[in-house]
N, C-alpha and C positions, 0 to 999 in steps of 0.2 A: 785445277785438276790435281795438282800436287802442292803441298805446303812445305814439304821437306824431303830431302833425299838422304837415305841412310848412308852413313860414312863407310863405304865399302868399295872396293875396286869395281869400276863399271866395265861391263863386257860389251864389245862392239857388236852392233846389230848385224845379223847375217844378211846376205844379199837377198835371200828369199823373203825375209821379213820386210826389207826396204822396198822391194818390188811390190809386195802385197799392199803395203801402206800407200805407195804411189798410185796403184790402180784404184784403191778405195777412194782416195782423195780425188782422183781424176773424175770418177763417176759422180761422187757427191757434188763436187764443184761444178761439173757440167750441168747437172740438174739445176743447181742454183742459178747459173748463167741463163739457162733456158727459161727458168721462171721469171727472171728479170726482163728478158726479151719479150716474153708473152705479156707481162704486166705493162710494158712500154707500148706494145702494139695495140692492146685492148681487144675486146671481144668482137669489135667491128672490122678487124683487119681483113677479113675475107671479102669485104665490099670495096676495098681500096683498089684503085686501078693504077695509082702512081707507084711504079716499081721502085724508082729511085728514092722516093720519100720513105717507102717501107724499109729499104736497105739502110738508109740514113738513120732511121729510128732504131733499127736493130744494132747498128754499129755503136750508136751513142749508149744504148743499154748495155752493151758488152764491155764498155770501158770500166764502170764500177765492178762488173762481174769479174773481169780479169784482175783487177786490183785485189779483190777478195781472194781470188785463186792464189795469187802470189803471196798473200798474207796468211795463208792457211796454217802456218806454224807459229802464229803470233802469240798464242796463249802458252807461255812457258815452254816454247819449243815443241809443242805437241799438237799435231793436226788431228782430224777425225781418223784418218787412216793410221796414224802413229798410235793413237789411243787404242784402236782396235787391235793392232799388232803388238802393242806393249813396248814401243820404242820411243826415243826422244832425241832432240837435237841439243847438244851442249857445246860450250866453247872448247876449243882444242886444248888450250893451256889452262883452263879453269873449269873443270867438269862439274863443279858444284853449282854452276849457274847457267841459265840459257843465254844465248847471244842476244844482243839488242834487236829491237824490231827492225831497224834499218839493215842490219846484217842478215837477218832472216829473210827480209824482203829481197835484198840483193842476191842472196843465195838461190832463191826460187826463181828470180828473173832469168837465170841461166837455163831453166827448164824449157825455154822456147827452142833451145837446140838439144832437145831430149835425146836424140840418137847419139850425140857426142857425149852427153852426160852418162848415158847407159854404158857406152863403150869404156869410158874412163873408169866407171865403177867396177865393171866385171873384169877388166884387164889389169887393174892396179892391185898391188899387194897390201895397200893400207885401208881398204874398204871405204874409200872416199871418192865421191863424184867431183866433177869440176867445181861446182858451187861450194863444196866443202873445202877444196884446196884454196880457192880464191879468198873465201871469207873466214878461213881458219876455224871450221866447225867439225864436229864429229857426231855420228848417230850411234847411240848406245841402247842396249836393252834397258827398260825401265824397271829397276828393282822394286819400286813401290807400286807397280801396276796392280789394279784390283783383279778379281776373278774374271773368268771368261764371260759370264752372263752380263755383269754390269758394263762390260766393254762392247758386247755385241748388241745389246738391246737398243742403244741409241742409233746404231747403224740400221737396224731393222725399222725403227720408227722413221728415220729420214727417208728410207726407201719407200715405205708405205705412203708417207705424206707426199713425196715427190711424184710418184707414179699416179696416185689418186688425184693430185692437183692438176697434172698434165691432162689426164683423161677428162676431168670435169671442165677444164678450160676449153679443151677441144670441142666438147659437147656444147658448151655455151656459145662458142664462136660459130659453130655450125648452125645453131638455132637462131643466132643473130643475123645470119646471112640473108640477103634478099632472095637468094635462090630457095632457101628453106621456106620463107614466108610466102613466096608465090606457090610453092608446092602445097603448103597447108591450105591456102585459099582454094586451090583446085580440088583438093581432097574434100573439103567441106561443102563443095558444090556438086560432088559426084553422088548421084542417087544410088548407084550400085554399092558403093562403099558404105553409105548410110544404112542401106538395107542389110548388108552382110554383118555389120557390127551391131545392128539394133540401135543405132544412134551413137554418135561420137561423144565421148566424155573427156577425152584428153589424148596426149601423145607421150610416147616413151621418152625417157630421160636422155638417151644417147642415140641420135640418128647416126647412121654410118654412110660411107660413100666418099666422094671427093668433089672439090670445087676448084677448077683451074681457070685462071684469067691471064691471058698473054696478049700484050699489045691491044688491050681493050676488048678482045674477043674472049668469051667465056663459055665453058662447058661444065655442067654439073650433073652428077649422078648420085641420087640420094635414096637411102632406104629408111623409111619412117614407120615406126610402130604406131599404129592407130589403136587406141584403147576404146573399146566399145562397151555398151551396156550388156550385150549378150556374148560377144566374143571379140578378141583382139586379132588384128590382122596386120601384116607388113605390106606397105605400099612402096613401090619403087617408082621414082620419077626421073626423067631426063630433061634437062633444060639447056638452052643456049642463049647467048646475048651478043649483040654487036657493039662496037665501040660507041659509048655515049648512050646506048639504049638500055632498055629494061630486060630482065630475064623473061624468056618466053618458054612456056611448057610445050615440049615436043611430044613427050610420051609419058603415059601413066599406066601402070599395070600392077 
């Protein structure tokens, strides 16, 4: 992001810029962790009855996610949030270079006690949070920051990709569920639906509703868009399942 820093006195970043950068980083990294968890669970996770297995998978996926979170400043002391806000981390006694990766990582590990970090930052006179004090770092305005548009565009791209990815994954997971497959089978055997649509030619991309499984018992309520040759209609189904059993259609309307 930066090849050189102009030789001029650096200005300490304001609390507002630092809080803004933290919030942007937190949202971006949370989306990343959620993506890793979804990837580990796979699109068949709604059919899983083993709660402890699912929790274990989520926990294992969060380990690399949290490492990436704590490594967010690894590229020359500038994270996504700091890039957008135009600030950077530098050594306290050598502001011409960023701290080592190990010090940047250690500095961010203290974010697990973020209330303490926040209090130290806002109550101190030196604009340093606890991580800065322990690892001898400072956060400055970036004098070589580009214009607003190049800084904001990556943030917009990340938001669009993250939100779009989560929506697509949720839709795929819903369509992969056994409850959805039982619902579709019932729809395709329903003469009234076939008559109203003029023949079924497909289904909408994103079914909505919810699927809940607890102690083997399941309840599902789905809203499925049925694409017809003459008209499209929305069909709602309600299903239940017993432990070890199959999903059973209770109501279709």
